[in-house]
BAROFI-81212 format. One record per residue (C-alpha): residue in three letters; x, y, z. Coordinates in steps of 0.2 Angstrom, whole numbers, plus 2048, in hexadecimal, padded with zeros to 3 digits. Example, Ala and Ser with C-alpha at 12.3 -4.5 7.8 and 13.67 -1.06 7.14 Angstrom:
BEGIN
{res:Ala, u:83E, v:7EA, w:827}
{res:Ser, u:844, v:7FB, w:824}
//
This chain:
BEGIN
{res:Arg, u:800, v:800, w:800}
{res:Leu, u:807, v:811, w:7FB}
{res:Ala, u:7FF, v:821, w:802}
{res:Ala, u:803, v:833, w:800}
{res:Asp, u:7F7, v:841, w:805}
{res:Asp, u:7E6, v:83B, w:800}
{res:Phe, u:7EC, v:82F, w:7F3}
{res:Thr, u:7ED, v:81D, w:7F6}
{res:Leu, u:7F3, v:80F, w:7EB}
{res:Glu, u:7F1, v:7FD, w:7F0}
{res:Val, u:7F8, v:7EE, w:7E7}
{res:His, u:7F2, v:7DD, w:7EC}
{res:Leu, u:7FD, v:7CE, w:7EA}
{res:Ser, u:7F9, v:7BB, w:7EB}
{res:Asp, u:806, v:7AD, w:7EC}
{res:Gly, u:814, v:7B9, w:7EF}
{res:Ile, u:825, v:7B2, w:7F3}
{res:Val, u:835, v:7BC, w:7F2}
{res:Trp, u:846, v:7B3, w:7F2}
{res:Phe, u:856, v:7BD, w:7F7}
{res:Thr, u:864, v:7B6, w:7ED}
{res:Asp, u:873, v:7C1, w:7F2}
{res:Leu, u:86D, v:7CE, w:7FE}
{res:Arg, u:87A, v:7D8, w:808}
{res:Val, u:874, v:7E1, w:818}
{res:Glu, u:881, v:7EE, w:81E}
{res:Ile, u:881, v:7F2, w:831}
{res:Ser, u:88A, v:800, w:839}
{res:Cys, u:88C, v:806, w:84B}
{res:Pro, u:88A, v:819, w:84C}
{res:Glu, u:889, v:81F, w:85E}
{res:Gly, u:887, v:80D, w:866}
{res:Val, u:878, v:808, w:85C}
{res:Phe, u:878, v:7FA, w:84F}
{res:Thr, u:870, v:802, w:83F}
{res:Ile, u:86C, v:7FC, w:82E}
{res:Asp, u:879, v:806, w:823}
{res:Gly, u:873, v:7FF, w:812}
{res:Phe, u:86F, v:7F1, w:807}
{res:Gly, u:878, v:7E9, w:7F8}
{res:Asp, u:87B, v:7DB, w:7EC}
{res:Gly, u:886, v:7CE, w:7F4}
{res:Ala, u:895, v:7CF, w:800}
{res:Leu, u:8A2, v:7D2, w:7F2}
{res:Asn, u:899, v:7E1, w:7EA}
{res:Thr, u:899, v:7F2, w:7F0}
{res:Gly, u:88A, v:7F8, w:7E6}
{res:Ala, u:878, v:7FC, w:7EC}
{res:Leu, u:86B, v:7EF, w:7ED}
{res:Ser, u:863, v:7EB, w:7DC}
{res:Thr, u:856, v:7DF, w:7D5}
{res:Ala, u:864, v:7D2, w:7D2}
{res:Ser, u:863, v:7CD, w:7E4}
{res:Leu, u:851, v:7C8, w:7E4}
{res:Glu, u:846, v:7BD, w:7DB}
{res:Leu, u:833, v:7BD, w:7DA}
{res:Ala, u:82A, v:7AC, w:7DA}
{res:Pro, u:822, v:7A9, w:7C9}
{res:Glu, u:812, v:7A5, w:7D3}
{res:Thr, u:811, v:7B7, w:7D9}
{res:Lys, u:801, v:7BF, w:7D2}
{res:Val, u:7FB, v:7D1, w:7D3}
{res:Ser, u:7E9, v:7CD, w:7D8}
{res:Gly, u:7E3, v:7DF, w:7D8}
{res:Ile, u:7E7, v:7F2, w:7D7}
{res:Arg, u:7DD, v:7FF, w:7E0}
{res:Cys, u:7DF, v:812, w:7E0}
{res:Ser, u:7D6, v:81F, w:7E9}
{res:Gly, u:7D7, v:831, w:7ED}
{res:Gly, u:7E3, v:83D, w:7E5}
{res:Trp, u:7E2, v:842, w:7D3}
{res:Gly, u:7D4, v:839, w:7CA}
{res:Leu, u:7DE, v:838, w:7BA}
{res:Trp, u:7ED, v:82F, w:7C3}
{res:Cys, u:7E1, v:822, w:7CA}
{res:Trp, u:7D9, v:81F, w:7B9}
{res:Trp, u:7EA, v:81C, w:7B1}
{res:Val, u:7EE, v:810, w:7BF}
{res:Gly, u:7DE, v:806, w:7BD}
{res:His, u:7DE, v:806, w:7AA}
{res:Leu, u:7F0, v:807, w:7A3}
{res:Ala, u:7FA, v:7FE, w:7B0}
{res:Pro, u:7F6, v:7EC, w:7AD}
{res:Glu, u:7F9, v:7E0, w:7BB}
{res:Ser, u:808, v:7D8, w:7B1}
{res:Phe, u:811, v:7E9, w:7B0}
{res:Val, u:80F, v:7EB, w:7C3}
{res:Arg, u:815, v:7DA, w:7C6}
{res:Glu, u:825, v:7DD, w:7BB}
{res:Gln, u:828, v:7ED, w:7C6}
{res:Leu, u:827, v:7E4, w:7D7}
{res:Pro, u:839, v:7E0, w:7D8}
{res:Thr, u:83E, v:7F2, w:7D6}
{res:Ile, u:831, v:7F8, w:7E2}
{res:Leu, u:837, v:7EB, w:7EF}
{res:Val, u:849, v:7F1, w:7ED}
{res:Asp, u:843, v:803, w:7F1}
{res:Val, u:839, v:7FD, w:800}
{res:Ile, u:848, v:7F3, w:807}
{res:Gln, u:854, v:802, w:804}
{res:Ser, u:848, v:80D, w:80E}
{res:Phe, u:84E, v:804, w:81D}
{res:Thr, u:85F, v:80B, w:81C}
{res:Gly, u:863, v:815, w:82C}
{res:Phe, u:857, v:80A, w:836}
{res:Ala, u:85D, v:807, w:848}
{res:Leu, u:85D, v:7F5, w:84D}
{res:Ala, u:863, v:7F4, w:85F}
{res:Thr, u:86F, v:7FD, w:86B}
{res:Gly, u:87E, v:7F5, w:872}
{res:Cys, u:88C, v:7F6, w:866}
{res:His, u:89C, v:7FF, w:86C}
{res:Leu, u:8A9, v:802, w:860}
//
């Protein structure tokens, strides 16, 4: 579910499975707090996380798209011009963005470097 101001976009999934094939989680310790410092593709790479590190199960289906509020033309476009197959193809990119949003998240106190 994505919401901004009075606009809401919901994508309903069924049989959704995501496999992480080479996900790297970087953890740092600023000021005594374990913190997620970033995500990437594998231990030997230094780049940011990409869709190469995750795989969506073939059974994953977009079972519905709902849009409400906001600009009426945008909701019309989503409902009529964004087929479920297009939305499914974009899911890996969306998932990478969601995962990256956890950068800076404090996990626990207790590290002393």
